[in-house]
NUPADREN-659944 format. One record per residue: residue number from 1; residue in one letter; x, y, z of N, C-alpha, C in turn. Coordinates in pm, 1 decimal, m for minus. Layout:
N
(rec NUM A (X Y Z) (X Y Z) (X Y Z))
...
//
This chain:
111
(rec 1 M (20744.3 3814.9 m16865.5) (20609.1 3767.7 m16847.3) (20513.4 3883.1 m16876.6))
(rec 2 T (20411.6 3855.2 m16953.1) (20311.7 3956.7 m16984.5) (20199.5 3954.5 m16880.1))
(rec 3 V (20116.9 4056.7 m16884.3) (20000.8 4061.3 m16795.5) (19911.5 3940.7 m16822.5))
(rec 4 K (19892.3 3907.3 m16947.8) (19809.9 3791.3 m16983.9) (19866.0 3663.3 m16923.0))
(rec 5 E (19998.4 3645.9 m16928.8) (20061.1 3526.5 m16871.3) (20042.7 3522.3 m16719.3))
(rec 6 L (20049.4 3638.2 m16654.2) (20024.8 3642.8 m16510.6) (19880.9 3601.4 m16480.9))
(rec 7 L (19787.0 3651.7 m16558.4) (19646.8 3613.6 m16539.9) (19627.2 3463.3 m16558.1))
(rec 8 E (19694.9 3406.8 m16656.0) (19681.5 3263.7 m16685.7) (19733.6 3174.6 m16572.3))
(rec 9 K (19819.8 3228.5 m16487.1) (19870.9 3151.8 m16372.4) (19759.9 3127.0 m16270.4))
(rec 10 K (19657.9 3211.5 m16271.0) (19541.4 3198.7 m16182.3) (19579.5 3191.4 m16035.0))
(rec 11 I (19681.4 3266.3 m15995.9) (19720.2 3268.5 m15854.1) (19657.2 3385.9 m15780.2))
(rec 12 Y (19600.4 3479.7 m15855.0) (19533.6 3594.5 m15794.2) (19391.8 3605.8 m15848.8))
(rec 13 E (19305.2 3661.0 m15768.7) (19166.8 3682.4 m15809.9) (19161.2 3793.2 m15914.7))
(rec 14 E (19095.4 3768.3 m16025.2) (19076.6 3870.4 m16128.8) (18965.1 3964.5 m16087.1))
(rec 15 V (18996.8 4091.9 m16082.8) (18897.5 4193.8 m16051.3) (18855.7 4263.4 m16179.3))
(rec 16 S (18954.5 4299.6 m16260.5) (18931.2 4368.3 m16387.2) (19040.0 4327.0 m16484.6))
(rec 17 V (19000.5 4289.2 m16604.0) (19097.3 4257.1 m16708.6) (19101.9 4376.3 m16802.8))
(rec 18 G (19216.5 4440.6 m16806.4) (19230.5 4563.7 m16883.2) (19276.2 4544.1 m17025.7))
(rec 19 D (19316.2 4655.1 m17085.2) (19354.5 4658.6 m17225.8) (19497.4 4610.9 m17252.9))
(rec 20 G (19586.5 4623.7 m17157.2) (19728.1 4598.1 m17182.1) (19773.7 4457.1 m17153.2))
(rec 21 L (19702.1 4358.4 m17203.2) (19737.5 4219.9 m17172.5) (19872.6 4178.5 m17228.9))
(rec 22 S (19916.4 4242.0 m17335.2) (20045.1 4205.7 m17395.2) (20162.1 4283.9 m17333.9))
(rec 23 T (20132.6 4369.1 m17236.8) (20238.0 4447.5 m17172.1) (20329.5 4356.7 m17091.4))
(rec 24 E (20459.9 4370.4 m17113.5) (20559.3 4295.8 m17036.8) (20570.5 4356.8 m16897.5))
(rec 25 I (20563.2 4272.5 m16796.1) (20581.7 4317.9 m16658.4) (20731.0 4326.8 m16632.3))
(rec 26 S (20776.5 4445.3 m16598.2) (20919.8 4466.5 m16577.7) (20966.3 4421.3 m16439.9))
(rec 27 K (20884.4 4448.2 m16338.2) (20918.9 4410.6 m16201.1) (20802.0 4445.0 m16110.6))
(rec 28 P (20800.2 4389.0 m15988.6) (20698.7 4432.0 m15894.0) (20739.2 4565.9 m15832.0))
(rec 29 Y (20641.2 4644.8 m15796.8) (20664.7 4772.7 m15728.9) (20568.3 4780.5 m15611.8))
(rec 30 C (20619.7 4807.6 m15493.1) (20536.6 4814.9 m15372.3) (20535.9 4956.8 m15317.5))
(rec 31 C (20416.8 5011.0 m15298.3) (20404.3 5142.8 m15238.3) (20257.8 5166.5 m15203.2))
(rec 32 D (20233.8 5222.3 m15084.3) (20098.9 5253.6 m15040.8) (20073.8 5403.3 m15028.7))
(rec 33 L (20172.0 5483.3 m15057.8) (20152.8 5628.7 m15059.9) (20137.5 5672.1 m15205.2))
(rec 34 L (20019.2 5718.1 m15237.9) (19990.2 5751.0 m15377.7) (20080.4 5859.8 m15432.2))
(rec 35 S (20114.9 5957.8 m15349.1) (20200.8 6066.4 m15397.0) (20339.8 6015.6 m15433.4))
(rec 36 I (20389.7 5918.0 m15361.2) (20520.5 5860.1 m15393.7) (20508.1 5771.2 m15517.1))
(rec 37 A (20404.7 5688.7 m15520.4) (20384.2 5600.9 m15636.2) (20369.4 5682.3 m15764.2))
(rec 38 M (20304.1 5797.2 m15754.8) (20284.1 5881.3 m15873.1) (20417.9 5924.8 m15933.2))
(rec 39 G (20516.1 5948.0 m15849.9) (20646.0 5993.1 m15898.2) (20747.1 5883.0 m15923.2))
(rec 40 K (20722.3 5764.5 m15866.4) (20826.5 5661.8 m15872.2) (20785.8 5526.9 m15929.4))
(rec 41 A (20657.4 5500.8 m15946.2) (20617.4 5369.8 m15999.7) (20665.0 5358.2 m16143.8))
(rec 42 P (20747.0 5259.1 m16173.5) (20797.4 5244.2 m16310.1) (20688.2 5197.3 m16407.0))
(rec 43 A (20686.3 5255.9 m16523.0) (20596.3 5208.7 m16628.3) (20625.7 5061.4 m16652.8))
(rec 44 G (20522.3 4983.6 m16668.8) (20539.5 4841.4 m16694.0) (20553.5 4756.0 m16569.8))
(rec 45 S (20555.5 4818.5 m16453.5) (20568.8 4739.8 m16331.2) (20434.5 4684.0 m16288.1))
(rec 46 C (20440.4 4587.6 m16200.7) (20321.9 4530.0 m16138.0) (20313.8 4594.0 m16000.0))
(rec 47 W (20220.1 4686.5 m15983.0) (20210.5 4764.6 m15860.0) (20130.3 4686.6 m15756.1))
(rec 48 V (20194.0 4657.1 m15643.3) (20130.0 4585.4 m15533.7) (20105.4 4684.8 m15421.2))
(rec 49 T (19979.2 4695.2 m15378.4) (19940.9 4794.1 m15278.8) (19820.9 4746.3 m15199.6))
(rec 50 V (19795.1 4811.1 m15087.1) (19671.8 4786.7 m15012.0) (19571.4 4898.7 m15036.8))
(rec 51 M (19611.6 4998.8 m15110.7) (19523.7 5112.4 m15139.8) (19421.7 5071.2 m15246.2))
(rec 52 A (19297.4 5066.0 m15206.7) (19192.5 5019.2 m15297.7) (19086.8 5127.1 m15315.2))
(rec 53 N (19127.8 5237.8 m15374.5) (19031.2 5343.6 m15402.9) (19054.6 5397.6 m15543.8))
(rec 54 V (18962.1 5478.0 m15590.7) (18970.7 5524.9 m15729.4) (19095.1 5609.3 m15755.1))
(rec 55 N (19150.4 5671.3 m15652.7) (19273.7 5748.4 m15672.1) (19390.8 5657.2 m15709.1))
(rec 56 T (19388.3 5533.9 m15660.2) (19490.1 5435.7 m15697.8) (19485.8 5411.6 m15848.2))
(rec 57 L (19366.0 5404.1 m15901.7) (19351.0 5381.8 m16045.7) (19400.0 5500.7 m16126.4))
(rec 58 A (19378.8 5620.6 m16074.4) (19428.7 5740.1 m16142.6) (19581.1 5737.1 m16149.2))
(rec 59 V (19644.5 5699.9 m16039.6) (19790.9 5690.6 m16036.9) (19837.7 5578.9 m16129.3))
(rec 60 A (19769.1 5466.6 m16129.5) (19805.7 5356.0 m16218.5) (19801.5 5400.1 m16363.7))
(rec 61 S (19701.8 5476.6 m16397.8) (19688.1 5526.2 m16534.7) (19799.4 5625.5 m16569.0))
(rec 62 L (19826.5 5716.9 m16478.6) (19931.4 5817.1 m16501.6) (20069.8 5755.6 m16516.9))
(rec 63 T (20098.5 5655.6 m16436.4) (20232.7 5596.7 m16435.7) (20249.1 5484.8 m16537.2))
(rec 64 E (20137.8 5442.0 m16597.2) (20139.3 5335.7 m16697.5) (20194.7 5204.1 m16644.2))
(rec 65 V (20156.8 5170.0 m16518.9) (20195.0 5039.4 m16467.0) (20122.8 4932.3 m16548.9))
(rec 66 A (20178.8 4813.9 m16552.2) (20120.7 4705.3 m16631.2) (19990.9 4654.9 m16569.2))
(rec 67 C (19988.4 4648.7 m16436.8) (19870.0 4602.7 m16364.8) (19882.9 4641.6 m16218.5))
(rec 68 V (19774.3 4626.7 m16146.5) (19770.7 4654.8 m16003.0) (19725.1 4528.4 m15932.5))
(rec 69 I (19795.3 4494.2 m15824.7) (19749.2 4385.8 m15737.8) (19718.6 4447.1 m15601.5))
(rec 70 V (19594.8 4435.3 m15560.1) (19554.2 4482.3 m15428.5) (19574.6 4365.5 m15331.7))
(rec 71 A (19663.4 4385.3 m15235.1) (19704.6 4278.6 m15143.8) (19624.0 4280.9 m15013.8))
(rec 72 E (19656.0 4185.6 m14927.2) (19596.6 4174.3 m14794.1) (19446.6 4145.8 m14797.8))
(rec 73 G (19394.7 4100.0 m14912.0) (19253.0 4068.4 m14921.0) (19161.6 4188.0 m14898.9))
(rec 74 M (19212.5 4305.6 m14930.7) (19133.8 4427.9 m14908.7) (19001.1 4420.4 m14983.4))
(rec 75 Q (18897.7 4472.4 m14919.7) (18765.9 4478.3 m14981.7) (18764.7 4587.0 m15088.3))
(rec 76 L (18702.1 4559.0 m15198.5) (18698.4 4652.5 m15310.5) (18556.3 4703.7 m15329.6))
(rec 77 E (18542.0 4834.2 m15329.2) (18411.2 4893.6 m15351.7) (18373.9 4882.4 m15499.0))
(rec 78 E (18244.7 4879.1 m15524.3) (18195.8 4868.3 m15661.3) (18245.5 4984.0 m15747.6))
(rec 79 S (18257.6 5103.6 m15688.6) (18306.3 5219.0 m15765.3) (18449.5 5196.8 m15813.0))
(rec 80 F (18530.0 5130.0 m15732.3) (18667.9 5097.5 m15769.7) (18669.0 4999.9 m15886.7))
(rec 81 V (18590.7 4894.8 m15874.3) (18586.5 4791.3 m15978.2) (18534.6 4849.1 m16109.3))
(rec 82 S (18425.7 4924.2 m16103.7) (18368.7 4979.1 m16227.7) (18462.8 5079.9 m16292.9))
(rec 83 K (18535.1 5157.3 m16212.8) (18632.0 5253.4 m16268.2) (18748.8 5179.3 m16333.9))
(rec 84 A (18794.2 5070.2 m16273.3) (18902.8 4991.0 m16332.6) (18860.2 4936.6 m16468.1))
(rec 85 V (18738.2 4885.3 m16475.2) (18686.0 4832.7 m16601.2) (18676.0 4945.4 m16703.4))
(rec 86 Q (18619.5 5057.8 m16662.0) (18602.1 5173.3 m16751.3) (18734.9 5222.9 m16807.0))
(rec 87 Q (18838.6 5224.4 m16722.7) (18969.1 5275.7 m16765.3) (19057.1 5169.1 m16829.4))
(rec 88 G (19012.6 5045.9 m16834.7) (19091.2 4939.8 m16897.1) (19216.1 4902.5 m16820.1))
(rec 89 I (19206.3 4906.0 m16685.8) (19320.9 4874.2 m16600.8) (19302.8 4733.6 m16544.1))
(rec 90 T (19405.1 4650.8 m16560.0) (19400.6 4516.5 m16503.2) (19427.4 4525.9 m16354.1))
(rec 91 V (19332.4 4474.8 m16276.7) (19344.5 4473.1 m16131.4) (19323.4 4330.2 m16083.6))
(rec 92 L (19414.0 4286.2 m15999.5) (19404.9 4154.2 m15937.6) (19397.8 4173.5 m15786.9))
(rec 93 R (19357.7 4069.7 m15716.7) (19349.6 4077.4 m15571.2) (19418.5 3956.4 m15510.4))
(rec 94 S (19497.8 3982.0 m15406.6) (19572.3 3878.1 m15336.5) (19533.7 3879.5 m15189.0))
(rec 95 S (19523.0 3762.9 m15129.7) (19496.9 3755.8 m14986.2) (19626.6 3767.2 m14905.7))
(rec 96 Q (19738.3 3759.6 m14974.0) (19869.3 3761.4 m14908.7) (19915.2 3904.8 m14877.3))
(rec 97 P (20011.9 3919.8 m14785.7) (20069.9 4051.5 m14759.1) (20139.1 4108.3 m14883.8))
(rec 98 V (20163.5 4236.6 m14882.1) (20224.9 4305.8 m14995.0) (20358.4 4241.0 m15032.3))
(rec 99 F (20445.5 4220.0 m14934.3) (20577.3 4163.8 m14964.4) (20565.1 4026.6 m15028.9))
(rec 100 D (20484.2 3939.5 m14970.1) (20470.1 3803.9 m15022.5) (20414.7 3804.8 m15164.4))
(rec 101 T (20320.6 3893.8 m15189.3) (20262.9 3905.1 m15323.2) (20367.7 3951.0 m15423.6))
(rec 102 A (20440.5 4055.1 m15388.2) (20544.2 4107.0 m15477.6) (20655.1 4004.5 m15498.9))
(rec 103 Y (20692.5 3933.2 m15394.3) (20796.9 3831.6 m15405.4) (20753.7 3718.8 m15499.1))
(rec 104 A (20626.6 3680.6 m15491.3) (20575.2 3576.3 m15580.7) (20581.5 3622.0 m15725.7))
(rec 105 V (20549.1 3748.0 m15750.6) (20559.1 3801.5 m15885.9) (20704.3 3800.3 m15932.5))
(rec 106 Q (20794.7 3841.0 m15845.3) (20936.7 3842.8 m15881.0) (20985.5 3701.8 m15915.9))
(rec 107 K (20944.1 3603.5 m15839.3) (20984.3 3465.4 m15867.7) (20932.1 3420.3 m16004.2))
(rec 108 L (20810.1 3460.3 m16038.1) (20755.2 3425.3 m16169.5) (20835.2 3491.9 m16280.5))
(rec 109 L (20878.6 3614.4 m16255.9) (20957.6 3686.9 m16357.8) (21093.5 3620.9 m16379.6))
(rec 110 E (21143.8 3553.9 m16279.3) (21276.2 3491.2 m16287.3) (21270.8 3352.0 m16350.6))
(rec 111 E (21151.5 3298.8 m16372.0) (21140.0 3164.6 m16431.5) (21185.5 3162.7 m16575.4))
//
């Protein structure tokens, strides 16, 4: 499933539509510690986190994740949204917990 196909499912709120719409999502990745995510987030993964700050976007860019889903309905500051748009990073928002969000992505990947 590509990032574009995930967006087309319309199950998550679109925050920012980035440049890598044709990127294949390899798997969901869950982590809320940026230092760990920086070293372990697989390129092409769909990163599910509650961390909604500009440092999250820096890590997303460094690790080349396919997209970021901010879970738990976390509030997003305008600086976060504008930075995501500026950097071309696809960011979605889920009202569900991290596990439930990641599990839903995994189920879509298995279809």
